[in-house]
GUTI-454291 format. One record per residue (C-alpha): y, x, z; residue in three letters; residue number from 1. Coordinates in steps of 0.05 Angstrom, whole numbers, plus 32768, in hexadecimal, padded with zeros to 4 digits. Example, Ala and Ser with C-alpha at 12.3 -4.5 7.8 and 13.67 -1.06 7.14 Angstrom:
REM GUTI-454291
y	x	z	r	k
7FA6	80F6	809C	ALA	1 .
7FEB	8111	808F	SER	2 .
REM end
This chain:
REM GUTI-454291
y	x	z	r	k
8AAC	8810	883B	MET	1 .
8A93	884B	8871	PRO	2 .
8A5A	887E	884D	ASP	3 .
8A22	886C	8864	GLU	4 .
89F7	88A0	8834	SER	5 .
89E3	88C7	886A	HIS	6 .
89D2	8890	88A4	ASP	7 .
8987	8888	88BB	MET	8 .
896F	884C	88B9	VAL	9 .
892B	883C	88D6	PRO	10 .
88E8	8831	88A2	LEU	11 .
88E4	87E1	8893	THR	12 .
889B	87C7	88B8	PRO	13 .
8875	87CC	8875	GLU	14 .
8888	8815	8870	GLN	15 .
8879	8828	88AD	ARG	16 .
882C	8816	889B	ALA	17 .
8830	883C	8865	ILE	18 .
8845	887A	888D	LEU	19 .
880D	886A	88BC	PHE	20 .
87D2	8867	8889	GLU	21 .
87F4	88A3	8862	SER	22 .
87FD	88D6	889E	LEU	23 .
87B1	88BB	88B6	ASN	24 .
8794	88C2	886E	ASP	25 .
87B8	88EE	884E	GLY	26 .
87F9	88E9	8825	MET	27 .
87D8	88DE	87E4	ALA	28 .
87C5	889D	8800	THR	29 .
87FE	886C	87E4	TYR	30 .
8811	88A6	87AD	ALA	31 .
882A	888C	8771	LEU	32 .
883B	88AD	8723	GLN	33 .
8855	8890	86ED	VAL	34 .
8848	88A9	86A8	ARG	35 .
8879	889C	8665	CYS	36 .
8885	88AE	8629	ARG	37 .
88CF	88C8	860D	VAL	38 .
88E6	88C6	85CB	ARG	39 .
8914	88E5	85B8	PRO	40 .
8915	891A	85EC	PHE	41 .
8953	894B	85F2	ARG	42 .
893C	8975	863F	PRO	43 .
898B	8980	8649	ASP	44 .
89A0	892B	8643	LEU	45 .
895F	8916	8663	PHE	46 .
896B	894C	86A3	GLN	47 .
89BB	8925	86A0	GLN	48 .
899E	88DC	869E	ALA	49 .
8965	88E4	86D2	TRP	50 .
899A	8905	8703	ALA	51 .
89C9	88CD	86F1	ARG	52 .
8999	889D	870B	THR	53 .
8981	88C0	8747	VAL	54 .
89D1	88BE	8757	ALA	55 .
89D3	8875	8749	ARG	56 .
8995	8866	877A	HIS	57 .
8994	8872	87BA	GLU	58 .
894F	8870	87C7	MET	59 .
8942	88AF	8798	LEU	60 .
895D	88D7	87C2	ARG	61 .
8942	88B3	8806	VAL	62 .
8924	88ED	883A	ARG	63 .
88F3	88D9	8874	PHE	64 .
88F9	88EE	88B5	ARG	65 .
88BA	88DC	88E9	TRP	66 .
88A8	8923	890D	THR	67 .
88DB	8935	8946	GLY	68 .
88F5	88F3	894C	VAL	69 .
88E9	88B8	8973	PRO	70 .
88EF	8881	8932	VAL	71 .
88D2	8896	88F5	PRO	72 .
891B	8889	88C7	SER	73 .
8931	8894	8886	GLN	74 .
8976	88AF	886D	GLU	75 .
8992	88B1	882A	PHE	76 .
89BD	88F6	8816	PRO	77 .
89F4	88F5	87EB	ALA	78 .
89D6	8921	87BE	SER	79 .
8988	893D	87AF	THR	80 .
8969	8970	877F	PRO	81 .
8963	894F	8743	VAL	82 .
894B	8985	8714	HIS	83 .
890D	896F	86EC	VAL	84 .
88E2	899E	86DC	PRO	85 .
88CA	89AF	8690	MET	86 .
8892	89C8	866E	VAL	87 .
8893	89D9	8623	SER	88 .
8856	89CE	85FC	VAL	89 .
8859	89E9	85B6	ARG	90 .
882D	89EC	8575	GLY	91 .
87F8	89B9	858A	GLY	92 .
87E3	8978	856D	ASP	93 .
87F1	8938	858E	PRO	94 .
87AD	892F	85AC	ASP	95 .
87B1	8970	85D2	ARG	96 .
8809	8968	85E5	PHE	97 .
87EB	8928	860B	ARG	98 .
87AD	894A	862A	ALA	99 .
87DB	8984	863E	VAL	100 .
880B	8957	8660	ALA	101 .
87DA	8927	8684	MET	102 .
87BC	8965	86A0	ARG	103 .
87FD	897D	86B3	LEU	104 .
880A	8936	86D2	PHE	105 .
87CA	893B	86F9	ASP	106 .
87DC	8974	8717	GLU	107 .
881C	8964	872B	GLN	108 .
87FE	891E	874A	PHE	109 .
87CC	8951	8777	ALA	110 .
8802	8972	8797	ARG	111 .
8801	894D	87DB	GLU	112 .
884A	892F	87E3	MET	113 .
8885	894D	8817	ASP	114 .
88A0	8904	882E	LEU	115 .
88CD	892E	886A	GLU	116 .
88E6	895A	8829	GLY	117 .
8928	8954	87FC	ASP	118 .
88F7	892F	87C1	ARG	119 .
88D7	88F4	87C9	THR	120 .
88DA	88E5	8781	VAL	121 .
88BE	8927	8750	VAL	122 .
88CC	8924	8709	PRO	123 .
88A8	8952	86DA	TYR	124 .
88AB	8950	868C	ALA	125 .
8881	896D	8652	VAL	126 .
889F	8974	8613	HIS	127 .
8898	8998	85C9	ASP	128 .
88E6	8998	85B4	GLY	129 .
88DE	894E	859A	GLU	130 .
88BB	891A	85CF	SER	131 .
889F	891E	8611	ALA	132 .
8873	8907	8646	TYR	133 .
889C	88FA	867E	PHE	134 .
8882	88E1	86C9	CYS	135 .
8893	88DF	8710	TRP	136 .
8871	88DA	8751	THR	137 .
887E	88BF	8788	SER	138 .
8869	8898	87C1	HIS	139 .
885F	8845	87D6	HIS	140 .
888E	8860	8813	LEU	141 .
88C4	8868	87E6	VAL	142 .
88BB	882F	87A6	MET	143 .
888F	87F5	8797	ASP	144 .
887D	87E1	874C	GLY	145 .
88B8	87B9	873C	THR	146 .
88E4	87FB	8755	SER	147 .
88C3	8823	8716	SER	148 .
88D7	87F3	86E3	ARG	149 .
8922	87F1	86FE	ILE	150 .
891D	8840	8704	LEU	151 .
8902	8842	86BE	LEU	152 .
892E	880F	869A	ARG	153 .
8976	882A	86C3	ASP	154 .
8955	887D	86A8	LEU	155 .
894D	885F	8660	THR	156 .
8999	8841	8663	GLU	157 .
89B6	887A	867E	GLU	158 .
8996	88AB	8647	TYR	159 .
89A4	8877	861E	ASP	160 .
89E7	8888	8621	HIS	161 .
89EA	88D4	8628	LEU	162 .
89C3	88D9	85E1	LEU	163 .
89FF	88B5	85C5	THR	164 .
8A2E	88E0	85E7	GLY	165 .
8A50	88AE	861D	GLU	166 .
8A4F	88E9	864F	THR	167 .
8A89	88C4	866C	GLY	168 .
8A66	8884	867E	THR	169 .
8A50	8880	86D0	VAL	170 .
8A33	8848	86EE	ARG	171 .
8A37	8829	872C	ALA	172 .
8A09	8838	8763	PRO	173 .
89CC	8803	876B	ALA	174 .
89C6	87D9	87AA	GLY	175 .
89AA	87F9	87E8	SER	176 .
896D	87F9	8807	PHE	177 .
899B	8808	884C	ALA	178 .
89AD	87CB	884B	ALA	179 .
8979	87A8	883B	TYR	180 .
895A	87CA	8874	VAL	181 .
8996	87B2	889C	ARG	182 .
8990	8777	888A	TRP	183 .
8946	876B	889D	ARG	184 .
895C	8785	88E5	GLN	185 .
8995	8749	88E9	GLU	186 .
8976	8718	88CD	ASN	187 .
892E	8714	88DA	LEU	188 .
890B	86FB	8914	ALA	189 .
88C9	871D	8927	VAL	190 .
8891	86E8	8929	SER	191 .
885C	86DF	8967	PRO	192 .
881D	870C	8960	PRO	193 .
87EB	86E1	892B	ALA	194 .
87A6	86D6	8944	GLU	195 .
877D	8713	8927	PRO	196 .
8759	870C	88E8	MET	197 .
870D	871E	88E5	PRO	198 .
8701	8768	88C8	ASP	199 .
86E9	8753	887B	ARG	200 .
86FF	8795	885E	SER	201 .
86C4	87B0	882C	GLY	202 .
86A1	8769	8821	VAL	203 .
86BC	8761	87D2	LEU	204 .
86A9	87AD	87C2	VAL	205 .
8665	87A1	87E6	ARG	206 .
865D	8760	87BD	ALA	207 .
866D	877F	8776	LEU	208 .
863D	87C3	878E	GLY	209 .
8673	87F4	879F	GLY	210 .
866D	8835	87B7	THR	211 .
86A4	8864	87CF	ARG	212 .
86BA	8891	87A5	ALA	213 .
86FE	88A6	87BC	PRO	214 .
8716	88CA	8772	SER	215 .
86FF	888E	874F	GLU	216 .
8738	8868	8722	GLN	217 .
872D	8837	86F5	ARG	218 .
8757	87FF	86DC	ARG	219 .
873A	87BE	86AD	VAL	220 .
8773	8799	8686	ALA	221 .
8767	875C	8664	ARG	222 .
8797	872F	8647	PRO	223 .
879F	86DE	8659	PHE	224 .
8785	86BA	861C	ALA	225 .
87BF	86A3	85F6	PRO	226 .
87C5	8653	860D	ASP	227 .
87B6	866A	865C	LEU	228 .
87F7	8677	8676	MET	229 .
8813	862E	8659	ASP	230 .
87DD	860F	867B	ARG	231 .
87E7	862F	86C8	VAL	232 .
882E	8618	86BB	GLN	233 .
881D	85D9	86A9	SER	234 .
87EE	85D3	86E2	MET	235 .
8824	85F4	8711	ALA	236 .
8850	85B6	8701	ARG	237 .
881C	8580	8709	ARG	238 .
880F	8592	874B	THR	239 .
8851	85A7	8760	GLY	240 .
8843	85F1	8772	VAL	241 .
8857	8630	8757	THR	242 .
882E	865B	871F	VAL	243 .
8825	8695	874C	ALA	244 .
87FA	8660	877D	THR	245 .
87CD	864D	8741	VAL	246 .
87C2	8692	8732	VAL	247 .
87AE	86A9	877D	HIS	248 .
8783	8665	8781	ALA	249 .
8757	8682	8745	ALA	250 .
874C	86C6	876A	TRP	251 .
8740	86A4	87A9	ALA	252 .
870F	8684	8783	LEU	253 .
86F6	86C2	875F	THR	254 .
86F2	86E8	879E	VAL	255 .
86CC	86B0	87C5	GLN	256 .
8693	86A9	8783	ARG	257 .
8690	86F5	878E	CYS	258 .
8684	86FC	87D5	THR	259 .
8666	86BF	87EF	GLY	260 .
8697	86B1	8820	GLU	261 .
86C6	867A	8834	ASP	262 .
86FF	8684	883D	PRO	263 .
870E	86BC	8813	ALA	264 .
8731	86EC	8828	ARG	265 .
8762	8723	8801	PHE	266 .
87B2	873F	87FA	GLY	267 .
87E3	871C	87E9	VAL	268 .
882A	8740	87D6	VAL	269 .
8869	8720	87E3	GLY	270 .
88AF	8733	87B6	TYR	271 .
88D6	8743	87EC	GLY	272 .
8920	8748	87D7	ARG	273 .
893B	871B	87F4	PRO	274 .
8981	8702	87C9	HIS	275 .
89AA	8708	880D	GLN	276 .
89AD	8750	8804	VAL	277 .
89DE	8766	87C9	PRO	278 .
89BD	8778	878B	CYS	279 .
897A	877E	87A8	SER	280 .
8953	8767	876E	ALA	281 .
8971	87AA	874A	GLU	282 .
896C	87DF	878C	THR	283 .
8930	880C	8786	ILE	284 .
8902	8810	87C7	GLY	285 .
88C9	87F0	87EC	MET	286 .
88D9	87A4	87EC	PHE	287 .
8892	878F	87E7	VAL	288 .
885F	8772	8825	ALA	289 .
8817	8776	881D	THR	290 .
87F0	873E	8852	SER	291 .
87AC	8720	884E	PRO	292 .
87A1	86D2	8842	ILE	293 .
8761	86AE	884B	MET	294 .
875B	8673	8820	VAL	295 .
8729	864B	8833	PRO	296 .
86FD	862D	87F0	ALA	297 .
8719	85E0	87DF	PRO	298 .
86D5	85C0	87FC	ALA	299 .
86EC	8576	87DD	GLY	300 .
8725	8576	87DE	GLN	301 .
8752	856A	879F	PRO	302 .
8767	859D	877F	LEU	303 .
87AE	858A	8781	GLY	304 .
87AE	8589	87CD	GLN	305 .
878E	85CF	87D5	TRP	306 .
87B6	85E9	87AD	LEU	307 .
87F3	85DA	87D7	GLU	308 .
87CD	85F0	8815	ARG	309 .
87CA	862B	87F2	LEU	310 .
880F	8629	87E1	GLN	311 .
8828	8623	8826	THR	312 .
87FD	8658	8843	GLY	313 .
881A	8687	8814	LEU	314 .
885D	8674	8828	VAL	315 .
884A	867D	8874	ARG	316 .
882F	86C4	8865	THR	317 .
8865	86DD	883D	TRP	318 .
889A	86BF	8877	ALA	319 .
888C	86DF	88B2	THR	320 .
8896	8728	88CD	GLU	321 .
885F	8730	88FB	LYS	322 .
8825	8753	88BF	ARG	323 .
87E0	8753	88D1	ARG	324 .
87C5	878F	88B8	ALA	325 .
879D	878F	886E	LEU	326 .
874E	8790	887F	ASP	327 .
873F	8770	8838	ALA	328 .
8724	879B	8803	ASP	329 .
8756	876F	87C5	SER	330 .
879D	875E	87B9	ILE	331 .
87B0	8737	878A	LEU	332 .
87F9	8743	8765	VAL	333 .
8825	8708	873E	VAL	334 .
884E	872F	871C	SER	335 .
8886	86FD	86F0	HIS	336 .
8898	8744	86C3	PHE	337 .
8875	874D	868C	PRO	338 .
8850	8795	8689	PRO	339 .
8878	87CF	8686	ILE	340 .
8873	87E0	863C	GLN	341 .
88B9	880A	862F	GLN	342 .
8906	8800	8625	PHE	343 .
892E	8812	85F1	THR	344 .
8974	8830	85F2	GLY	345 .
899D	87FA	85D3	ALA	346 .
89D1	8835	85B5	ARG	347 .
89A3	886A	859F	SER	348 .
895C	8844	859F	GLY	349 .
8945	8879	85CC	CYS	350 .
8900	8860	85E9	GLN	351 .
88E4	886F	8627	ILE	352 .
8899	885A	8624	GLU	353 .
886C	883B	865D	PHE	354 .
8823	8863	8657	LEU	355 .
87FE	885A	869D	ASP	356 .
8815	8860	86EE	VAL	357 .
87DC	887D	8710	VAL	358 .
87DF	885A	8762	ASP	359 .
87B1	8870	879A	HIS	360 .
87AE	8831	87B9	ALA	361 .
8788	882C	87ED	PRO	362 .
876D	87EA	87E0	GLN	363 .
8732	87EC	87B2	PRO	364 .
873D	87BC	8790	ILE	365 .
878D	87A8	8776	VAL	366 .
8790	8768	873D	ALA	367 .
87D8	8768	871D	ALA	368 .
87DB	8726	86FB	ALA	369 .
8818	872F	86CC	MET	370 .
8829	86E9	86BA	ILE	371 .
886B	86FA	8693	GLY	372 .
8864	86FC	8645	GLU	373 .
8832	871C	8629	PRO	374 .
8805	870B	8669	ALA	375 .
87C7	872E	8683	LEU	376 .
87A5	8745	86C5	LEU	377 .
87A5	878D	86D1	LEU	378 .
8764	879E	8702	LEU	379 .
876D	87E1	8726	HIS	380 .
872F	87FE	8746	VAL	381 .
8742	882E	8778	ASN	382 .
8715	8861	879A	GLY	383 .
86D1	883D	8792	VAL	384 .
8699	883E	875E	ARG	385 .
8680	87FA	873A	LEU	386 .
8643	87EE	871F	PRO	387 .
8650	87F0	86D0	ALA	388 .
8676	87B1	86BB	SER	389 .
868A	879E	86FB	ARG	390 .
86D8	87A1	86FE	ALA	391 .
86D2	8778	86B5	GLU	392 .
86A5	874C	86CB	ALA	393 .
86D2	873B	8705	LEU	394 .
8710	8738	86E0	ALA	395 .
86F2	870D	86AA	ASP	396 .
86D9	86D6	86EA	ASP	397 .
871F	86D8	86FE	PHE	398 .
8741	86C2	86B0	LEU	399 .
8702	8690	86B1	ARG	400 .
8719	866F	8701	HIS	401 .
875C	8668	86DE	LEU	402 .
8748	864A	86A7	ASP	403 .
8722	8611	86CD	VAL	404 .
8760	860B	8700	LEU	405 .
878C	85F7	86C8	THR	406 .
8752	85C9	86A5	ARG	407 .
873E	85A8	86E2	SER	408 .
8764	8566	86FF	ASP	409 .
878C	856E	8739	PRO	410 .
877A	8527	8757	ALA	411 .
8730	8534	8754	ARG	412 .
8705	8551	878A	PRO	413 .
86EC	8595	8783	VAL	414 .
86B6	85B1	879B	ASP	415 .
8690	85F8	8797	SER	416 .
86A9	8621	8757	PRO	417 .
8676	8623	8725	THR	418 .
8692	8659	86F3	VAL	419 .
8669	866D	86B1	SER	420 .
8655	86B5	86A0	THR	421 .
864E	86A6	8665	SER	422 .
867C	868D	862B	GLU	423 .
8665	863F	8632	GLY	424 .
8685	8610	8651	PRO	425 .
86AB	8618	869D	THR	426 .
86B1	85E9	86CB	THR	427 .
86BB	85E0	871B	TYR	428 .
8683	85B6	873F	ALA	429 .
86A7	8570	875A	THR	430 .
8699	853C	8790	ALA	431 .
REM end
């Protein structure tokens, strides 16, 4: 097989859109930082584990080019700087140790990334000789959320091998993002331009009473009720739709109820890892595509019929290569994975515990429904300040809508949603 490590490939349409926004609004837009705790911490072996992980995944070595070239491109050199900067903190209590690490991570994140430079994934560690806080700072041009999970898993496996003395174990290279780009060029036809959609950006934020606050970052976590996912799966089976469709329906009703607008408008996220590309499920890269969708209210339709139409709309939205601009102020992400908590080495018992992700998403409201085990909703509020408890109320409203949907009769007509804000019964008005 020819060596393609230095080949230039164009950006995907999704990457081009991200680059365009980043060049206009600053490279902090779409920046991300993943924060972890590592136990035990051996600086020399952890450095080797990071280097091996970078060697395995070409996207961790990517360089972008847009200055002085006709078409923005990306290349994958065989090597790149892999040094992990480390700071030693000694003699303090655990709270001080964590506070120092988080402050240093904040300083790292505040630095604007040079995406045309040699390092588009920048690691950093703060340790006390026994354990460490570790982060990497990158950008959504480089990776999506699933990629962060892959990176953490592979880093843990490499570190585990080295801690047990298996220094000769070298894993094969992972899948190729460049191969995915070429597959898209060769196999996907671009659909004709779609009808323009009205600009409704800011509608949900205004309905919530939000104001612009660029430095504001909030996250609200709400676990699903113990039996809620069982009922979601049952409703999906009864109506012949996917679990994700039922979750999207609940968010559509939440947005409609909050804004008073019909149809509800928000962004939906496609997984984007085609089975036709070898190992795409194990490849680090920016695969996901976010597109706007408009979901009409049920308006007297039987619930099952409304869910089927919503699923048809989702499939059509994800299938098209002609991406509309996302002029909505909320996104729903449905992940079939459980929330990242920690990865544990099978041999040494080493642990890399996920702590947090700092993500400068340009969308003010990002709702991530994690429907693995345990299931929960993570509601991210970016760059806006909401009145007290409004973010929590929005998350609770979503869970109430999901609860109502799963208790409804699919054959009954559904009219306007009426959801109680108390702990009393919740029902839909039916025709």
